[in-house]
C-alpha positions as CSV (number, residue, x, y, z in Angstrom):
1,V,12.0,-13.8,9.1
2,Q,11.9,-10.5,6.8
3,L,9.4,-8.8,5.0
4,Q,10.7,-6.0,2.8
5,A,7.9,-3.7,1.1
6,S,8.8,-1.9,-1.7
7,G,6.3,0.2,-4.0
8,G,5.3,3.1,-2.4
9,G,5.4,6.6,-3.4
10,R,2.9,9.8,-4.6
11,V,0.0,10.0,-6.8
12,Q,-2.8,12.0,-7.0
13,P,-6.5,10.8,-7.0
14,G,-7.6,7.9,-9.2
15,G,-4.1,6.6,-9.7
16,S,-2.6,3.3,-9.5
17,L,0.5,1.9,-7.7
18,K,1.8,-1.5,-7.2
19,L,3.1,-2.3,-4.0
20,S,5.2,-5.9,-3.4
21,C,6.8,-7.4,-0.5
22,A,9.7,-9.5,-0.6
23,A,9.6,-12.6,2.0
24,S,12.6,-14.8,3.6
25,G,13.2,-16.8,6.3
26,F,10.3,-18.7,6.9
27,A,8.1,-21.0,4.6
28,F,6.3,-18.3,2.5
29,N,4.1,-21.1,0.1
30,R,2.6,-22.3,3.6
31,T,2.0,-18.7,4.9
32,Y,-1.0,-16.6,5.2
33,M,0.4,-13.4,4.2
34,R,-1.6,-10.2,4.7
35,W,-0.9,-6.6,3.9
36,V,-2.0,-3.8,6.7
37,R,-1.6,-0.2,6.8
38,Q,-0.9,2.9,9.4
39,P,-2.7,6.3,7.7
40,P,-0.7,9.5,9.6
41,G,-2.0,9.4,13.3
42,Q,-4.2,6.7,13.3
43,E,-4.3,2.8,14.3
44,T,-3.4,0.0,11.9
45,E,-5.6,-1.4,10.2
46,F,-6.2,-4.2,7.6
47,V,-6.0,-4.1,4.4
48,A,-6.0,-7.7,2.5
49,S,-5.3,-11.5,3.0
50,M,-4.7,-14.0,0.5
51,S,-4.2,-17.7,2.5
52,S,-1.8,-20.1,0.9
53,V,-3.4,-21.2,-1.5
54,G,-5.3,-18.3,-3.3
55,N,-8.2,-17.6,-0.9
56,A,-8.2,-13.9,-0.4
57,Y,-10.2,-11.3,1.7
58,Y,-10.2,-7.5,1.8
59,Q,-11.6,-4.7,4.0
60,D,-14.3,-3.0,2.4
61,A,-13.4,-0.1,2.2
62,V,-10.7,-1.2,-0.9
63,K,-13.3,-3.6,-2.5
64,G,-13.3,-4.0,-6.5
65,R,-10.0,-1.4,-6.0
66,F,-7.0,-3.1,-4.4
67,T,-5.7,-6.4,-5.4
68,I,-3.5,-9.2,-3.5
69,S,-2.0,-11.8,-5.0
70,R,1.5,-14.1,-4.3
71,D,4.0,-16.3,-6.5
72,N,5.1,-18.3,-4.1
73,A,7.8,-19.5,-6.2
74,K,9.6,-16.2,-5.8
75,N,8.3,-15.5,-2.3
76,M,6.9,-12.6,-3.1
77,L,3.4,-10.8,-2.4
78,Y,1.9,-8.2,-4.2
79,L,-1.1,-5.2,-3.7
80,Q,-2.1,-3.3,-6.8
81,M,-4.3,-0.3,-6.1
82,N,-6.6,1.5,-8.4
83,S,-8.9,4.0,-7.9
84,L,-6.4,5.4,-4.8
85,K,-8.1,8.2,-2.9
86,S,-6.6,10.1,-0.3
87,E,-7.6,8.2,2.5
88,D,-5.6,5.6,1.2
89,T,-2.6,7.4,2.5
90,A,-0.4,5.5,4.8
91,V,2.6,3.5,4.9
92,Y,1.4,-0.1,3.9
93,Y,3.6,-3.2,5.2
94,C,3.0,-7.0,4.6
95,A,2.5,-9.0,7.5
96,T,2.6,-12.8,8.9
97,D,0.9,-14.2,11.7
98,S,3.5,-12.5,13.9
99,V,5.3,-10.5,11.8
100,R,5.2,-7.3,9.8
101,G,7.8,-5.8,7.9
102,R,9.1,-2.5,7.1
103,G,6.9,-0.4,5.8
104,T,6.3,1.8,2.6
105,Q,4.2,5.4,2.4
106,V,1.9,5.6,0.0
107,T,0.9,9.2,-0.9
108,V,-2.3,10.3,-2.3
109,S,-3.2,14.3,-3.1
110,S,-3.3,16.3,-5.9
């Protein structure tokens, strides 16, 4: 199983970023996928998840601002992040139930 997140960077409050996750080595189209994040000095927390058929779930703090999506034909998972806040600063990872890939840093700062 390989999961590689990309698309992070530094953005001002109110800005947007779109994260991507390339998946390989497993049946992505049948796998429940999630985004999690680890803010500096804090524990890892759930951000959003999506079932194989597209049912999405979000942490309350990101509802209405983040959108998770997937392209099963391309084995890709996405996270569109709008109206970013300083508290969204974290390393973001895509993950299955048992594997967390390499993360991408998101920094929201003026």
